[in-house]
Every structure is written in C-alpha cells, then in structure tokens.
LOTI-313687 format. One record per atom (N, C-alpha, C): residue in one letter; x, y, z; atom name. Coordinates in nm, 2 decimals. Example, Ala and Ser with C-alpha at 12.3 -4.5 7.8 and 13.67 -1.06 7.14 Angstrom:
<balums>
<"A", <1.32, -0.57, 0.78>, "N"> <"A", <1.23, -0.45, 0.78>, "CA"> <"A", <1.32, -0.33, 0.78>, "C"> <"S", <1.28, -0.22, 0.71>, "N"> <"S", <1.37, -0.11, 0.71>, "CA"> <"S", <1.29, 0.00, 0.79>, "C"> 
</balums>
This chain:
<balums>
<"M", <0.08, -0.12, 0.00>, "N"> <"M", <0.00, 0.00, 0.00>, "CA"> <"M", <0.09, 0.12, 0.00>, "C"> <"K", <0.06, 0.22, -0.09>, "N"> <"K", <0.13, 0.34, -0.10>, "CA"> <"K", <0.10, 0.44, 0.02>, "C"> <"K", <0.21, 0.51, 0.05>, "N"> <"K", <0.19, 0.61, 0.16>, "CA"> <"K", <0.13, 0.74, 0.10>, "C"> <"A", <0.04, 0.80, 0.17>, "N"> <"A", <-0.02, 0.93, 0.13>, "CA"> <"A", <0.09, 1.04, 0.13>, "C"> <"K", <0.09, 1.12, 0.03>, "N"> <"K", <0.18, 1.23, 0.03>, "CA"> <"K", <0.13, 1.34, 0.12>, "C"> <"K", <0.22, 1.41, 0.18>, "N"> <"K", <0.19, 1.52, 0.27>, "CA"> <"K", <0.15, 1.64, 0.18>, "C"> <"V", <0.04, 1.70, 0.21>, "N"> <"V", <-0.01, 1.81, 0.13>, "CA"> <"V", <0.04, 1.94, 0.19>, "C"> <"K", <0.10, 2.02, 0.11>, "N"> <"K", <0.16, 2.15, 0.15>, "CA"> <"K", <0.04, 2.25, 0.17>, "C"> <"K", <0.06, 2.33, 0.27>, "N"> <"K", <-0.04, 2.44, 0.30>, "CA"> <"K", <-0.01, 2.55, 0.19>, "C"> <"A", <-0.12, 2.60, 0.14>, "N"> <"A", <-0.11, 2.71, 0.04>, "CA"> <"A", <-0.06, 2.83, 0.11>, "C"> <"K", <0.03, 2.90, 0.04>, "N"> <"K", <0.08, 3.03, 0.09>, "CA"> <"K", <-0.03, 3.13, 0.09>, "C"> <"K", <-0.02, 3.22, 0.19>, "N"> <"K", <-0.11, 3.33, 0.19>, "CA"> <"K", <-0.08, 3.43, 0.08>, "C"> <"V", <-0.18, 3.46, 0.01>, "N"> <"V", <-0.17, 3.56, -0.10>, "CA"> <"V", <-0.18, 3.70, -0.04>, "C"> <"Q", <-0.09, 3.79, -0.07>, "N"> <"Q", <-0.09, 3.92, -0.02>, "CA"> <"Q", <-0.20, 4.00, -0.11>, "C"> <"R", <-0.29, 4.05, -0.04>, "N"> <"R", <-0.40, 4.13, -0.11>, "CA"> <"R", <-0.34, 4.27, -0.14>, "C"> <"M", <-0.36, 4.32, -0.26>, "N"> <"M", <-0.31, 4.45, -0.29>, "CA"> <"M", <-0.44, 4.53, -0.33>, "C"> <"D", <-0.43, 4.66, -0.30>, "N"> <"D", <-0.54, 4.75, -0.34>, "CA"> <"D", <-0.50, 4.80, -0.48>, "C"> <"L", <-0.55, 4.73, -0.58>, "N"> <"L", <-0.51, 4.76, -0.72>, "CA"> <"L", <-0.56, 4.89, -0.76>, "C"> <"G", <-0.67, 4.93, -0.71>, "N"> <"G", <-0.73, 5.07, -0.74>, "CA"> <"G", <-0.63, 5.18, -0.69>, "C"> <"A", <-0.59, 5.16, -0.57>, "N"> <"A", <-0.49, 5.26, -0.51>, "CA"> <"A", <-0.36, 5.26, -0.59>, "C"> <"I", <-0.31, 5.15, -0.62>, "N"> <"I", <-0.19, 5.14, -0.70>, "CA"> <"I", <-0.20, 5.21, -0.83>, "C"> <"F", <-0.31, 5.18, -0.90>, "N"> <"F", <-0.33, 5.25, -1.03>, "CA"> <"F", <-0.35, 5.40, -1.02>, "C"> <"D", <-0.42, 5.44, -0.91>, "N"> <"D", <-0.43, 5.59, -0.89>, "CA"> <"D", <-0.29, 5.65, -0.87>, "C"> <"A", <-0.21, 5.58, -0.80>, "N"> <"A", <-0.07, 5.63, -0.78>, "CA"> <"A", <0.00, 5.63, -0.91>, "C"> <"H", <-0.01, 5.53, -0.99>, "N"> <"H", <0.05, 5.52, -1.12>, "CA"> <"H", <0.01, 5.64, -1.21>, "C"> <"I", <-0.12, 5.67, -1.21>, "N"> <"I", <-0.17, 5.78, -1.29>, "CA"> <"I", <-0.12, 5.91, -1.24>, "C"> <"R", <-0.11, 5.93, -1.11>, "N"> <"R", <-0.06, 6.05, -1.05>, "CA"> <"R", <0.08, 6.07, -1.08>, "C"> <"H", <0.16, 5.97, -1.08>, "N"> <"H", <0.31, 5.98, -1.11>, "CA"> <"H", <0.33, 6.01, -1.26>, "C"> <"E", <0.24, 5.96, -1.34>, "N"> <"E", <0.25, 5.99, -1.49>, "CA"> <"E", <0.21, 6.13, -1.52>, "C"> <"F", <0.09, 6.17, -1.48>, "N"> <"F", <0.03, 6.29, -1.52>, "CA"> <"F", <0.04, 6.41, -1.43>, "C"> <"V", <0.07, 6.39, -1.30>, "N"> <"V", <0.08, 6.51, -1.21>, "CA"> <"V", <0.23, 6.53, -1.17>, "C"> <"D", <0.29, 6.42, -1.12>, "N"> <"D", <0.43, 6.43, -1.08>, "CA"> <"D", <0.53, 6.43, -1.19>, "C"> <"H", <0.50, 6.36, -1.30>, "N"> <"H", <0.59, 6.35, -1.42>, "CA"> <"H", <0.72, 6.27, -1.37>, "C"> <"D", <0.70, 6.17, -1.29>, "N"> <"D", <0.81, 6.10, -1.23>, "CA"> <"D", <0.82, 5.95, -1.29>, "C"> <"V", <0.91, 5.93, -1.38>, "N"> <"V", <0.92, 5.80, -1.44>, "CA"> <"V", <0.96, 5.69, -1.34>, "C"> <"A", <1.05, 5.72, -1.25>, "N"> <"A", <1.10, 5.62, -1.15>, "CA"> <"A", <0.98, 5.58, -1.06>, "C"> <"A", <0.91, 5.68, -1.01>, "N"> <"A", <0.79, 5.65, -0.93>, "CA"> <"A", <0.68, 5.57, -1.00>, "C"> <"T", <0.66, 5.61, -1.13>, "N"> <"T", <0.57, 5.53, -1.21>, "CA"> <"T", <0.61, 5.39, -1.22>, "C"> <"M", <0.73, 5.36, -1.25>, "N"> <"M", <0.78, 5.23, -1.27>, "CA"> <"M", <0.77, 5.14, -1.14>, "C"> <"K", <0.77, 5.21, -1.02>, "N"> <"K", <0.76, 5.13, -0.90>, "CA"> <"K", <0.61, 5.08, -0.88>, "C"> <"T", <0.52, 5.13, -0.95>, "N"> <"T", <0.38, 5.08, -0.94>, "CA"> <"T", <0.35, 4.97, -1.04>, "C"> <"M", <0.46, 4.93, -1.11>, "N"> <"M", <0.44, 4.82, -1.22>, "CA"> <"M", <0.51, 4.70, -1.18>, "C"> <"A", <0.49, 4.59, -1.25>, "N"> <"A", <0.56, 4.46, -1.23>, "CA"> <"A", <0.71, 4.48, -1.27>, "C"> <"A", <0.79, 4.39, -1.23>, "N"> <"A", <0.93, 4.40, -1.25>, "CA"> <"A", <0.96, 4.40, -1.40>, "C"> <"E", <0.89, 4.33, -1.48>, "N"> <"E", <0.91, 4.33, -1.63>, "CA"> <"E", <0.78, 4.36, -1.69>, "C"> <"P", <0.74, 4.49, -1.69>, "N"> <"P", <0.61, 4.53, -1.74>, "CA"> <"P", <0.61, 4.54, -1.90>, "C"> <"Y", <0.49, 4.56, -1.95>, "N"> <"Y", <0.48, 4.60, -2.09>, "CA"> <"Y", <0.37, 4.70, -2.10>, "C"> <"V", <0.39, 4.80, -2.19>, "N"> <"V", <0.29, 4.90, -2.22>, "CA"> <"V", <0.26, 4.90, -2.37>, "C"> <"H", <0.14, 4.87, -2.41>, "N"> <"H", <0.10, 4.87, -2.55>, "CA"> <"H", <-0.01, 4.97, -2.57>, "C"> <"N", <0.03, 5.08, -2.64>, "N"> <"N", <-0.07, 5.18, -2.68>, "CA"> <"N", <-0.12, 5.13, -2.82>, "C"> <"V", <-0.22, 5.05, -2.82>, "N"> <"V", <-0.27, 4.99, -2.94>, "CA"> <"V", <-0.30, 5.08, -3.06>, "C"> <"P", <-0.37, 5.19, -3.03>, "N"> <"P", <-0.41, 5.28, -3.15>, "CA"> <"P", <-0.29, 5.33, -3.22>, "C"> <"T", <-0.18, 5.35, -3.15>, "N"> <"T", <-0.06, 5.41, -3.22>, "CA"> <"T", <0.06, 5.32, -3.24>, "C"> <"L", <0.04, 5.19, -3.19>, "N"> <"L", <0.15, 5.09, -3.20>, "CA"> <"L", <0.28, 5.14, -3.13>, "C"> <"T", <0.26, 5.20, -3.01>, "N"> <"T", <0.38, 5.25, -2.94>, "CA"> <"T", <0.38, 5.18, -2.80>, "C"> <"G", <0.49, 5.20, -2.73>, "N"> <"G", <0.50, 5.14, -2.60>, "CA"> <"G", <0.63, 5.08, -2.57>, "C"> <"G", <0.63, 4.98, -2.49>, "N"> <"G", <0.76, 4.91, -2.45>, "CA"> <"G", <0.73, 4.77, -2.39>, "C"> <"D", <0.82, 4.68, -2.41>, "N"> <"D", <0.81, 4.54, -2.35>, "CA"> <"D", <0.93, 4.51, -2.27>, "C"> <"G", <0.92, 4.50, -2.14>, "N"> <"G", <1.03, 4.49, -2.05>, "CA"> <"G", <1.07, 4.62, -1.98>, "C"> <"H", <1.13, 4.61, -1.87>, "N"> <"H", <1.16, 4.72, -1.79>, "CA"> <"H", <1.23, 4.83, -1.86>, "C"> <"A", <1.35, 4.80, -1.93>, "N"> <"A", <1.43, 4.90, -1.99>, "CA"> <"A", <1.35, 4.97, -2.11>, "C"> <"S", <1.27, 4.89, -2.18>, "N"> <"S", <1.19, 4.94, -2.29>, "CA"> <"S", <1.08, 5.04, -2.25>, "C"> <"V", <1.02, 5.00, -2.14>, "N"> <"V", <0.91, 5.08, -2.08>, "CA"> <"V", <0.97, 5.21, -2.03>, "C"> <"V", <1.08, 5.20, -1.96>, "N"> <"V", <1.15, 5.33, -1.91>, "CA"> <"V", <1.18, 5.42, -2.02>, "C"> <"D", <1.23, 5.36, -2.13>, "N"> <"D", <1.27, 5.44, -2.25>, "CA"> <"D", <1.14, 5.51, -2.31>, "C"> <"F", <1.03, 5.43, -2.32>, "N"> <"F", <0.91, 5.49, -2.38>, "CA"> <"F", <0.86, 5.60, -2.29>, "C"> <"Y", <0.85, 5.57, -2.16>, "N"> <"Y", <0.80, 5.68, -2.06>, "CA"> <"Y", <0.89, 5.80, -2.06>, "C"> <"T", <1.02, 5.78, -2.06>, "N"> <"T", <1.11, 5.89, -2.05>, "CA"> <"T", <1.11, 5.98, -2.18>, "C"> <"H", <1.11, 5.92, -2.29>, "N"> <"H", <1.12, 5.99, -2.42>, "CA"> <"H", <0.99, 6.03, -2.49>, "C"> <"H", <0.89, 5.96, -2.46>, "N"> <"H", <0.76, 5.98, -2.54>, "CA"> <"H", <0.64, 6.00, -2.46>, "C"> <"F", <0.63, 5.98, -2.33>, "N"> <"F", <0.51, 5.98, -2.26>, "CA"> <"F", <0.51, 6.07, -2.13>, "C"> <"V", <0.57, 6.03, -2.03>, "N"> <"V", <0.57, 6.10, -1.90>, "CA"> <"V", <0.63, 6.24, -1.91>, "C"> <"G", <0.55, 6.34, -1.88>, "N"> <"G", <0.59, 6.48, -1.89>, "CA"> <"G", <0.59, 6.53, -2.03>, "C"> <"K", <0.54, 6.46, -2.12>, "N"> <"K", <0.53, 6.51, -2.26>, "CA"> <"K", <0.39, 6.56, -2.30>, "C"> <"M", <0.30, 6.56, -2.21>, "N"> <"M", <0.16, 6.61, -2.24>, "CA"> <"M", <0.16, 6.76, -2.22>, "C"> <"P", <0.07, 6.82, -2.29>, "N"> <"P", <0.05, 6.97, -2.26>, "CA"> <"P", <0.00, 6.99, -2.12>, "C"> <"A", <0.03, 7.11, -2.07>, "N"> <"A", <0.00, 7.15, -1.93>, "CA"> <"A", <-0.15, 7.13, -1.90>, "C"> <"D", <-0.24, 7.14, -2.00>, "N"> <"D", <-0.38, 7.14, -1.97>, "CA"> <"D", <-0.44, 7.00, -1.98>, "C"> <"T", <-0.35, 6.89, -1.98>, "N"> <"T", <-0.40, 6.76, -1.99>, "CA"> <"T", <-0.48, 6.72, -1.87>, "C"> <"R", <-0.59, 6.66, -1.89>, "N"> <"R", <-0.68, 6.61, -1.78>, "CA"> <"R", <-0.71, 6.46, -1.80>, "C"> <"I", <-0.71, 6.38, -1.70>, "N"> <"I", <-0.76, 6.24, -1.71>, "CA"> <"I", <-0.87, 6.22, -1.62>, "C"> <"E", <-0.98, 6.17, -1.67>, "N"> <"E", <-1.10, 6.15, -1.60>, "CA"> <"E", <-1.14, 6.00, -1.60>, "C"> <"R", <-1.16, 5.94, -1.49>, "N"> <"R", <-1.20, 5.80, -1.48>, "CA"> <"R", <-1.34, 5.79, -1.52>, "C"> <"I", <-1.37, 5.70, -1.61>, "N"> <"I", <-1.51, 5.67, -1.66>, "CA"> <"I", <-1.56, 5.55, -1.58>, "C"> <"S", <-1.48, 5.44, -1.57>, "N"> <"S", <-1.53, 5.33, -1.49>, "CA"> <"S", <-1.41, 5.25, -1.44>, "C"> <"R", <-1.42, 5.17, -1.34>, "N"> <"R", <-1.32, 5.08, -1.29>, "CA"> <"R", <-1.38, 4.95, -1.23>, "C"> <"T", <-1.33, 4.84, -1.27>, "N"> <"T", <-1.37, 4.71, -1.21>, "CA"> <"T", <-1.24, 4.64, -1.16>, "C"> <"V", <-1.24, 4.61, -1.03>, "N"> <"V", <-1.12, 4.54, -0.97>, "CA"> <"V", <-1.17, 4.40, -0.94>, "C"> <"G", <-1.09, 4.30, -0.99>, "N"> <"G", <-1.13, 4.16, -0.96>, "CA"> <"G", <-1.08, 4.11, -0.83>, "C"> <"R", <-1.11, 3.99, -0.79>, "N"> <"R", <-1.07, 3.93, -0.66>, "CA"> <"R", <-0.93, 3.90, -0.65>, "C"> <"A", <-0.86, 3.87, -0.77>, "N"> <"A", <-0.72, 3.83, -0.76>, "CA"> <"A", <-0.63, 3.94, -0.81>, "C"> <"K", <-0.58, 3.93, -0.93>, "N"> <"K", <-0.48, 4.02, -0.98>, "CA"> <"K", <-0.52, 4.09, -1.11>, "C"> <"W", <-0.64, 4.13, -1.12>, "N"> <"W", <-0.67, 4.20, -1.24>, "CA"> <"W", <-0.76, 4.31, -1.21>, "C"> <"W", <-0.76, 4.41, -1.31>, "N"> <"W", <-0.85, 4.52, -1.30>, "CA"> <"W", <-0.87, 4.57, -1.44>, "C"> <"M", <-0.98, 4.65, -1.46>, "N"> <"M", <-1.01, 4.71, -1.59>, "CA"> <"M", <-1.05, 4.85, -1.56>, "C"> <"S", <-0.99, 4.94, -1.63>, "N"> <"S", <-1.02, 5.08, -1.61>, "CA"> <"S", <-1.04, 5.15, -1.74>, "C"> <"S", <-1.14, 5.23, -1.75>, "N"> <"S", <-1.17, 5.32, -1.87>, "CA"> <"S", <-1.15, 5.46, -1.83>, "C"> <"S", <-1.07, 5.53, -1.91>, "N"> <"S", <-1.05, 5.68, -1.88>, "CA"> <"S", <-1.06, 5.76, -2.00>, "C"> <"C", <-1.08, 5.89, -1.98>, "N"> <"C", <-1.09, 5.98, -2.09>, "CA"> <"C", <-0.98, 6.08, -2.07>, "C"> <"I", <-0.89, 6.10, -2.16>, "N"> <"I", <-0.78, 6.19, -2.16>, "CA"> <"I", <-0.81, 6.31, -2.25>, "C"> <"S", <-0.81, 6.43, -2.19>, "N"> <"S", <-0.84, 6.55, -2.28>, "CA"> <"S", <-0.72, 6.64, -2.27>, "C"> <"R", <-0.68, 6.70, -2.38>, "N"> <"R", <-0.57, 6.79, -2.39>, "CA"> <"R", <-0.57, 6.87, -2.52>, "C"> <"T", <-0.49, 6.97, -2.53>, "N"> <"T", <-0.47, 7.04, -2.65>, "CA"> <"T", <-0.39, 6.95, -2.75>, "C"> <"T", <-0.38, 6.99, -2.87>, "N"> <"T", <-0.30, 6.91, -2.97>, "CA"> <"T", <-0.16, 6.95, -2.98>, "C"> <"A", <-0.12, 7.06, -2.92>, "N"> <"A", <0.02, 7.10, -2.93>, "CA"> <"A", <0.08, 7.10, -2.79>, "C"> <"P", <0.20, 7.07, -2.77>, "N"> <"P", <0.31, 7.04, -2.87>, "CA"> <"P", <0.29, 6.90, -2.92>, "C"> <"L", <0.38, 6.86, -3.01>, "N"> <"L", <0.38, 6.73, -3.07>, "CA"> <"L", <0.40, 6.62, -2.96>, "C"> <"I", <0.31, 6.53, -2.95>, "N"> <"I", <0.31, 6.42, -2.85>, "CA"> <"I", <0.34, 6.30, -2.93>, "C"> <"T", <0.46, 6.25, -2.92>, "N"> <"T", <0.51, 6.14, -3.01>, "CA"> <"T", <0.43, 6.01, -2.98>, "C"> <"C", <0.39, 5.99, -2.86>, "N"> <"C", <0.32, 5.86, -2.83>, "CA"> <"C", <0.18, 5.86, -2.90>, "C"> <"F", <0.12, 5.97, -2.93>, "N"> <"F", <-0.01, 5.98, -3.00>, "CA"> <"F", <0.01, 6.00, -3.15>, "C"> <"L", <0.11, 6.07, -3.19>, "N"> <"L", <0.13, 6.11, -3.33>, "CA"> <"L", <0.26, 6.06, -3.38>, "C"> <"V", <0.27, 5.93, -3.39>, "N"> <"V", <0.39, 5.86, -3.42>, "CA"> <"V", <0.44, 5.89, -3.56>, "C"> <"F", <0.35, 5.88, -3.66>, "N"> <"F", <0.39, 5.89, -3.80>, "CA"> <"F", <0.37, 6.02, -3.86>, "C"> <"R", <0.29, 6.11, -3.80>, "N"> <"R", <0.26, 6.24, -3.87>, "CA"> <"R", <0.25, 6.35, -3.77>, "C"> <"R", <0.30, 6.46, -3.81>, "N"> <"R", <0.29, 6.58, -3.72>, "CA"> <"R", <0.15, 6.64, -3.74>, "C"> <"P", <0.10, 6.72, -3.65>, "N"> <"P", <-0.03, 6.79, -3.67>, "CA"> <"P", <-0.03, 6.87, -3.80>, "C"> <"G", <-0.14, 6.86, -3.87>, "N"> <"G", <-0.15, 6.93, -4.00>, "CA"> <"G", <-0.09, 6.85, -4.11>, "C"> <"G", <-0.06, 6.72, -4.08>, "N"> <"G", <-0.01, 6.63, -4.19>, "CA"> <"G", <0.13, 6.64, -4.23>, "C"> <"E", <0.21, 6.72, -4.15>, "N"> <"E", <0.35, 6.74, -4.19>, "CA"> <"E", <0.43, 6.61, -4.17>, "C"> 
</balums>
C-alpha cells in the first residue's frame, strides 16, 4: 500500500489595493511626471502597449525608455484624465476606462507617431 503524500499548505496571498496602486501610477505619470515612481507601481518586467498608435515598450528598460522619451511629462499642461469606470477583480486583475483630454500641441510622439499635426 502506498503512503499518502503530505499536502503542503497554500501560501497566503498578499492582497493589494489595485485601485490605489493604479491611482498612484496615474498621479506619477500625469501630475508628478516621475518615471521612476511610475515604474515602482508596475511589475518587474512590465509591458505597455498603446494599441491605437502601436507604441509602448516590452520589458523594464523598454518601458522606461518609452515613458522617458515619449510619454511621461510630454503632455500639454492642460492635460486632464477622468476615470469613466473601474472594475477590480478578486485576484490580480483590473479594468479601467479613462478619458484623456488635452490640446493638440506640442507634438506628442506617443499619440502622433507617424505624422505631425497638420499632416506634416
């Protein structure tokens, strides 16, 4: 007769307030303009994909480069971000819809990758 295997106790999963983490992430991006603080709100090897413009980064160094040169601190001073909705799951997921409003100048490379305003 085979001996029963000892069952390991499941590790306690640390609960995170994903909504608060995302709020800090947005604040660091749009208010503080702090790439290092923004990165601290993300996974060790994050990815950012701005699907409409095919921009972003995959991996820590690539996301830092994207944020530093094309996104964080590159928005016009009148940029506003308004939360439309947020759903936070029980485990490690969330979904957020936001509306970003801003003027069209200066050139914002993460939104206007291939063409300058006016088709230049």
